[in-house]
C-alpha positions as CSV (number, residue, x, y, z in Angstrom):
1,X,0.0,-0.1,0.0
2,X,1.0,3.6,-0.5
3,X,2.0,5.8,2.4
4,X,-0.9,8.2,1.8
5,X,-3.5,5.3,2.2
6,X,-1.8,4.0,5.4
7,X,-2.1,7.4,7.3
8,X,-4.0,7.4,10.4
9,X,-6.0,10.0,12.3
10,X,-4.0,12.2,14.7
11,X,-6.5,12.1,17.4
12,X,-7.9,8.5,16.7
13,X,-4.8,6.2,15.8
14,X,-7.3,3.2,15.0
15,X,-9.1,5.2,12.2
16,X,-7.9,5.8,8.8
17,X,-7.3,9.4,7.8
18,X,-9.5,11.0,5.3
19,X,-7.9,14.3,4.8
20,X,-5.0,16.6,5.8
21,X,-5.2,19.9,7.6
22,X,-3.7,22.7,5.3
23,X,-2.4,24.7,8.3
24,X,-0.9,22.1,10.6
25,X,-0.4,19.4,7.9
26,X,-1.7,16.6,10.2
27,X,-4.0,14.0,9.1
28,X,-7.5,13.4,10.5
29,X,-10.5,11.3,10.1
30,X,-13.8,12.7,9.0
31,X,-15.0,13.2,12.5
32,X,-12.2,15.6,13.4
33,X,-12.3,18.1,10.7
34,X,-14.7,21.0,9.8
35,X,-15.3,22.8,6.8
36,X,-14.3,26.6,7.2
37,X,-14.2,28.9,4.1
38,X,-14.0,26.0,1.6
39,X,-11.2,24.4,3.7
40,X,-11.3,21.3,5.9
41,X,-9.5,22.5,9.1
42,X,-9.0,20.5,12.4
43,X,-10.3,21.7,15.7
44,X,-7.2,23.5,16.9
45,X,-6.7,25.3,13.5
46,X,-10.4,26.2,13.4
47,X,-10.1,27.8,16.8
48,X,-7.1,29.7,15.7
49,X,-8.8,31.0,12.5
50,X,-12.0,31.9,14.7
51,X,-9.8,34.1,17.0
52,X,-8.3,35.8,14.1
53,X,-11.4,36.5,12.2
54,X,-13.2,39.0,14.8
55,X,-10.1,41.3,14.7
56,X,-10.7,42.1,10.9
57,X,-14.3,42.7,11.6
58,X,-13.5,45.1,14.5
59,X,-11.5,47.3,12.3
60,X,-14.4,47.3,9.7
61,X,-17.0,48.0,12.3
62,X,-15.0,50.9,13.8
63,X,-15.1,52.7,10.5
64,X,-18.6,51.6,9.4
65,X,-20.6,54.5,10.9
66,X,-18.2,57.2,9.3
67,X,-18.4,55.4,6.0
68,X,-22.1,55.3,6.0
69,X,-22.2,59.1,6.9
70,X,-19.9,59.7,4.0
71,X,-22.0,57.7,1.6
72,X,-25.2,59.6,2.8
73,X,-23.7,63.0,2.4
74,X,-22.5,62.0,-1.2
75,X,-25.9,60.7,-2.0
76,X,-27.6,63.8,-0.6
77,X,-25.2,65.9,-2.7
78,X,-26.1,64.0,-5.9
79,X,-29.9,64.3,-5.2
80,X,-29.7,68.2,-4.4
81,X,-27.3,68.7,-7.4
82,X,-29.7,66.9,-9.7
83,X,-32.7,68.7,-8.4
84,X,-30.8,72.1,-8.7
85,X,-29.8,71.4,-12.3
86,X,-33.2,70.5,-13.3
87,X,-34.6,73.7,-11.6
88,X,-31.9,75.9,-13.3
89,X,-32.7,74.2,-16.7
90,X,-36.5,74.9,-16.3
91,X,-35.9,78.5,-15.2
92,X,-33.4,79.1,-18.2
93,X,-36.0,78.1,-20.9
94,X,-38.4,81.0,-21.6
95,X,-42.0,79.7,-21.5
96,X,-44.4,81.1,-23.9
97,X,-46.9,83.5,-22.2
98,X,-50.4,84.2,-23.4
99,X,-49.2,87.4,-25.2
100,X,-46.6,85.3,-27.3
101,X,-49.2,83.1,-28.9
């Protein structure tokens, strides 16, 4: 048999390994791995990935109110600019009065 088929689970030596964790490179059975972001990770690597993930979310959440306010201001500016342009265009055209007919 080839060495890949003879590998055993890191946590359960009596079970045959079904996959290898891409982070720690240990072999595990199906019960010992969990899918996370299209990767099969062992429990220890999954815990490490879970601890790292909120830190990136915190940075995004910190700037979210400022970003939403900026988007709101820009959107309001576009709306008022469009309304102002339409108003100026309508005022620039002379409309026929009853005397011009």
